[in-house]
C-alpha positions in Angstrom: 186.5 -9.7 -37.0 184.7 -12.8 -37.5 181.3 -13.2 -36.8 181.1 -16.0 -34.3 179.0 -19.1 -34.8 176.4 -19.4 -32.7 175.8 -15.6 -33.5 176.0 -16.4 -37.1 173.7 -19.1 -37.3 171.1 -17.5 -34.5 170.8 -14.6 -36.9 170.5 -16.6 -39.8 167.3 -18.4 -38.0 166.2 -14.6 -37.2 165.9 -13.6 -40.8 164.3 -16.8 -41.9 161.6 -16.7 -39.2 158.4 -14.2 -39.4 157.2 -15.2 -36.3 160.4 -13.8 -34.8 158.9 -9.9 -35.6 155.8 -10.9 -34.0 157.4 -11.7 -30.8 160.1 -8.4 -30.6 156.4 -6.7 -31.4 155.2 -8.5 -28.3 158.2 -7.4 -26.0 158.2 -4.1 -27.8 154.4 -3.2 -27.2 154.8 -4.9 -23.4 157.9 -2.6 -22.3 156.3 0.8 -24.0 153.2 0.4 -22.1 155.1 -0.1 -18.7 157.5 2.4 -19.4 154.3 5.2 -19.9 152.5 3.5 -17.1 156.0 4.3 -14.6 155.9 7.8 -16.2 152.5 8.5 -15.7 152.3 7.4 -12.3 155.5 9.2 -11.6 154.7 12.3 -12.7 151.2 12.5 -11.3 153.0 12.0 -8.0 155.7 14.6 -8.7 152.8 17.2 -10.1 150.9 16.8 -7.2 154.1 17.1 -4.7 155.4 20.1 -6.2 152.3 21.6 -6.6 151.0 21.1 -2.8 154.4 21.8 -1.2 154.6 25.1 -3.9 150.9 26.0 -1.9 151.8 25.0 1.5 155.0 24.7 3.7 157.1 22.1 4.4 157.2 21.8 8.5 154.4 23.4 10.7 155.0 24.1 14.4 152.8 25.1 17.1 153.9 26.6 20.7 151.9 24.9 23.6 152.3 28.4 25.3 151.3 30.6 22.5 152.9 32.4 20.0 153.3 35.7 22.3 155.7 37.5 20.0 156.1 35.6 16.6 158.8 37.8 15.1 161.0 36.4 18.0 159.9 32.7 17.2 160.6 33.1 13.6 163.9 34.1 14.1 164.9 31.2 16.6 162.9 28.7 14.1 165.2 30.0 11.5 168.5 29.1 13.4 167.3 25.6 12.9 169.5 24.2 10.3 167.8 23.7 7.0 165.2 25.9 7.6 165.1 28.4 4.4 161.9 30.3 5.7 159.2 30.9 8.3 156.4 32.7 8.7 153.3 32.8 11.2 150.3 32.0 9.8 146.2 31.7 11.1 144.0 29.0 10.1 140.1 28.7 10.0 136.6 28.7 8.3 134.5 31.2 6.8 131.4 31.7 4.3 132.3 34.7 1.6 129.4 36.4 0.3 129.3 38.3 -3.0 126.1 39.8 -5.1 126.3 36.6 -7.3 127.6 33.9 -5.2 128.5 32.6 -1.6 130.6 30.1 -1.1 132.6 28.5 2.3 135.8 28.7 2.2 139.6 27.9 4.3 140.7 31.4 5.8 144.4 32.2 6.4 146.1 35.0 7.6 149.5 35.9 7.1 152.3 38.4 7.1 152.3 39.6 3.6 156.3 39.8 3.8 157.1 36.7 5.0 154.9 34.8 3.0 156.6 34.9 0.2 159.8 32.6 2.1 157.6 29.8 2.7 154.9 29.8 -0.3 154.4 30.5 -3.8 151.6 32.9 -3.2 153.3 36.1 -4.3 154.4 34.6 -7.3 151.1 33.0 -8.4 149.4 36.5 -8.0 147.8 37.1 -11.0 145.8 40.6 -10.0 146.7 43.0 -7.0 149.5 42.2 -5.0 150.4 41.2 -1.3 151.3 44.9 0.2 147.3 45.4 -0.6 146.3 42.9 1.9 147.0 46.3 4.6 144.5 48.6 4.2 146.3 52.3 3.6 143.6 54.3 5.5 140.9 54.1 8.0 138.2 54.6 5.5 139.4 51.3 3.3 138.2 48.3 3.8 140.8 45.4 4.8 141.6 43.5 2.0 141.1 39.7 1.0 143.0 37.3 -1.6 141.1 34.8 -3.5 141.9 32.1 -5.8 140.9 32.5 -9.3 138.1 29.9 -9.4 136.6 31.0 -6.5 136.6 34.6 -8.0 134.9 33.4 -10.8 132.6 31.5 -8.6 131.8 34.7 -7.1 131.9 36.5 -10.2 133.8 39.3 -8.3 137.2 41.1 -9.2 140.1 43.4 -7.9 138.3 46.3 -5.6 135.1 44.3 -5.6 133.3 44.1 -1.9 132.9 40.5 -0.2 131.6 39.7 2.9 133.2 37.1 5.2 131.3 35.3 8.4 133.5 33.3 10.6 131.8 30.8 13.3 133.4 32.9 16.0 131.5 35.7 16.1 132.2 38.6 18.4 130.7 39.1 22.0 127.9 41.4 22.0 125.8 42.7 25.0 123.5 39.5 24.4 126.0 37.1 23.7 128.1 35.8 20.7 127.0 37.8 17.4 127.5 35.9 14.1 127.6 38.8 11.9 129.4 39.1 8.1 132.2 41.7 7.7 133.1 43.6 4.6 136.2 43.2 3.0 137.6 44.0 0.0 139.2 41.7 -2.6 142.8 43.3 -2.9 143.8 40.9 -5.3 143.8 36.9 -7.3 146.1 34.6 -7.4 146.2 31.2 -9.5 148.4 28.0 -7.7 147.5 25.7 -10.3 146.3 23.7 -7.5 142.4 23.3 -7.5 141.6 22.8 -3.8 143.3 26.1 -3.1 142.2 28.1 -6.3 138.9 27.2 -5.4 138.3 27.7 -1.6 141.4 29.3 0.2 141.2 33.4 1.3 144.0 35.1 2.0 143.9 38.0 4.8 146.6 39.8 7.2 147.4 38.8 10.6 145.1 41.3 12.4 142.4 40.9 10.1 142.2 37.5 10.8 142.5 37.7 14.5 139.4 40.1 14.3 137.4 38.4 12.3 138.8 34.7 13.9 139.0 35.9 17.7 142.2 35.4 18.0 144.7 37.6 19.9 147.8 35.5 18.8 149.1 33.6 15.5 148.0 29.8 15.6 151.2 28.4 14.1 154.6 29.1 12.5 155.0 27.4 8.8 158.5 27.0 7.7 160.4 25.8 4.0 163.5 23.6 4.3 166.3 23.6 1.7 165.8 19.9 1.2 162.3 18.9 1.5 163.2 15.1 2.2 164.6 16.3 5.4 161.5 17.9 6.7 160.9 15.2 9.1 164.4 15.3 10.2 164.0 19.1 10.6 160.5 18.6 12.5 162.7 16.4 15.2 165.1 18.8 15.6 163.0 21.7 16.8 161.3 19.7 19.0 165.4 18.7 20.3 166.5 21.9 19.9 164.0 24.0 21.4 162.5 21.6 24.1 159.0 19.9 23.9 156.6 22.6 24.1 156.8 23.0 20.5 154.9 20.7 18.7 155.6 20.0 15.2 154.5 18.2 11.7 155.7 17.6 8.5 154.3 17.3 4.6 155.2 13.7 4.6 152.5 12.8 7.3 150.4 15.6 6.5 149.8 13.8 3.1 151.1 10.4 4.1 147.4 8.8 2.8 147.7 10.8 -0.6 151.3 9.5 -1.5 150.9 6.0 0.2 147.9 5.7 -2.2 149.6 6.8 -5.6 153.2 4.5 -4.6 150.4 1.8 -4.3 148.8 2.6 -7.4 152.2 2.4 -9.2 153.4 -0.7 -7.7 149.9 -2.6 -8.7 149.6 -0.9 -12.6 153.5 -1.4 -13.2 152.6 -5.4 -11.7 149.8 -5.5 -14.3 151.0 -4.5 -17.2 154.3 -6.4 -16.6 152.2 -9.4 -17.6 152.1 -8.2 -20.9 156.3 -8.5 -21.1 155.7 -11.7 -19.3 152.7 -13.5 -22.0 155.2 -11.7 -24.2 158.3 -14.0 -23.3 156.1 -16.8 -23.4 155.6 -16.1 -27.4 158.9 -16.6 -27.4 158.9 -20.3 -25.8 156.3 -21.2 -28.1 158.3 -19.6 -31.1 161.8 -21.3 -30.1 159.9 -24.6 -29.4 158.4 -24.9 -32.9 162.0 -23.4 -34.2 163.8 -26.2 -32.4 161.1 -29.0 -34.2 161.3 -27.5 -37.8 165.5 -27.4 -37.6 165.5 -31.0 -36.2 167.7 -31.8 -39.1 169.7 -29.2 -39.5 170.5 -29.3 -35.6 171.5 -32.8 -36.3 173.6 -32.1 -38.9 175.4 -29.3 -36.9 176.2 -31.7 -34.4 177.1 -34.6 -36.7 180.2 -31.7 -37.8 180.9 -31.5 -34.5 178.9 -28.5 -33.1 178.7 -29.4 -29.1 175.2 -29.1 -27.1 176.5 -26.5 -25.7 177.2 -24.3 -28.8 173.5 -25.6 -30.4 172.3 -24.4 -26.9 173.8 -20.7 -27.4 172.6 -20.7 -30.6 169.1 -20.6 -29.8 169.5 -18.3 -26.5 171.4 -16.0 -28.7 167.9 -15.9 -31.0 166.1 -15.7 -27.7 168.1 -12.9 -26.4 168.1 -10.9 -29.5 164.4 -11.0 -29.9 164.2 -9.5 -25.8 166.8 -6.9 -26.6 165.6 -5.8 -30.2 161.8 -5.6 -28.9 162.4 -4.0 -25.1 164.7 -1.1 -27.3 162.2 -0.4 -30.1 159.6 -0.2 -27.0 161.6 1.7 -24.9 162.3 4.5 -27.5 158.8 4.3 -28.4 157.7 4.8 -24.7 159.9 7.5 -23.8 158.9 9.6 -27.0 155.5 9.0 -26.4 155.8 10.1 -22.9 157.6 13.1 -23.9 155.2 14.2 -26.2 152.3 13.4 -24.4 154.3 15.9 -21.0 155.3 18.4 -23.5 152.0 19.1 -25.5 150.0 18.2 -22.1 147.6 16.4 -24.9 145.3 14.4 -22.2 143.3 16.6 -20.0 141.1 15.7 -16.6 139.1 17.5 -14.2 140.6 19.8 -12.1 138.2 19.8 -9.4 138.7 15.8 -9.0 142.3 15.3 -9.7 143.7 18.6 -8.2 145.5 19.2 -11.6 144.8 20.4 -15.3 146.7 17.3 -17.6 148.5 14.2 -17.0 152.2 14.5 -16.6 154.5 12.0 -17.6 157.9 11.9 -15.9 160.4 8.8 -16.5 162.8 8.5 -13.4 166.2 7.1 -15.1 166.1 4.1 -12.1 162.6 3.2 -13.6 163.5 3.1 -17.0 167.0 1.2 -16.0 164.9 -1.5 -14.1 161.9 -1.5 -17.4 165.1 -2.5 -19.3 166.7 -5.3 -17.4 163.5 -6.7 -16.3 162.3 -7.3 -19.7 165.7 -8.6 -20.9 166.0 -11.2 -17.8 162.5 -12.3 -18.5 163.5 -12.9 -22.0 166.4 -14.8 -21.3 165.1 -17.4 -18.9 161.9 -17.8 -21.8 165.1 -19.4 -24.0 166.5 -21.7 -21.4 163.5 -24.2 -22.1 163.9 -24.8 -25.8 167.5 -24.1 -25.8 167.9 -26.7 -23.7 165.5 -29.4 -25.6 167.5 -28.3 -28.9 171.0 -29.3 -27.0 169.7 -32.5 -26.0 168.5 -33.2 -29.5 170.4 -36.4 -30.5 171.6 -36.5 -34.6 170.8 -40.1 -34.9 167.0 -39.4 -33.8 166.8 -36.4 -35.6 167.5 -37.4 -38.9 165.5 -41.2 -38.7 162.3 -39.1 -37.8 163.3 -35.7 -39.2 
């Protein structure tokens, strides 16, 4: 099959001009940078979301009259559509001390059996087991599970003794007495989320009730089969079980974080898109120079019968080829680098600042498609002005002044 006239001439001009390669490289660099930036921001957002939801539940439920029988409440909540698991919890603050250090922690009372339905705590256990939270004899100290980083701060391991002191205290003859309670380190966990690994301690519900002077669980945590349906499930609980139930889902609790990440993603994308626009302007300059240099060729083509439209198509095709090749090369390199950086975890960051130990890269198909289409469209628009200038060129003037 013969090559169309316009494409044949466009390819000949491309082969003859070195600055076409420079234009392609400009587009390639811009597309590569944009692909990597989008993969970074998407990966960061996804990784933080997955780790947060691995450590916490999707929906939180409070009851105004209190959870007098949490087993009944758990059974009722599990009947709500899309609810996968439910477990009670008690939350509070405490100070924990050992022979080697001390720290302020968030204390959480859990049901060791039901907790596996709402978090990945059991999967993250590196020493001990959740059943060890419950003491087997009266002489044995109650257990507490500590995060890996917190255990390192306190220099303790499984079986070591720590003391926990809460603001609630206990009522004594002289009033409220705040005193430390001895506990046994029953296990160590690692959720790979610094906020939890460095500042959370888990105890059984009865121990949490005594430590925080409670008689009932504070709330019930739920997991759903689709995290995107968490707001819908939260609303359904109030509608089904009544207004006494107060709900909150993970999207509202972490809204500021994810909105900030989304805004940062948009800002970076817009900023780096300027590189593609600059590369497109380079295509404009290259084609304008080419039109000026090929004035005589254009005049001869028109004299031989080529229409103004055909001449315009020649230069449009040349610019489009530059854009398509540059976009393809940049997209390929961007995808490859993103995979290498993510697979080998080459970029390490401070976990205590960013909550993760390395920068993840995840490229969504939609983001990739938008980058490809946008880059080609920008390059196409860059060809319009010089192509129209070439089409308007009159053969007589071109041959006279060429």
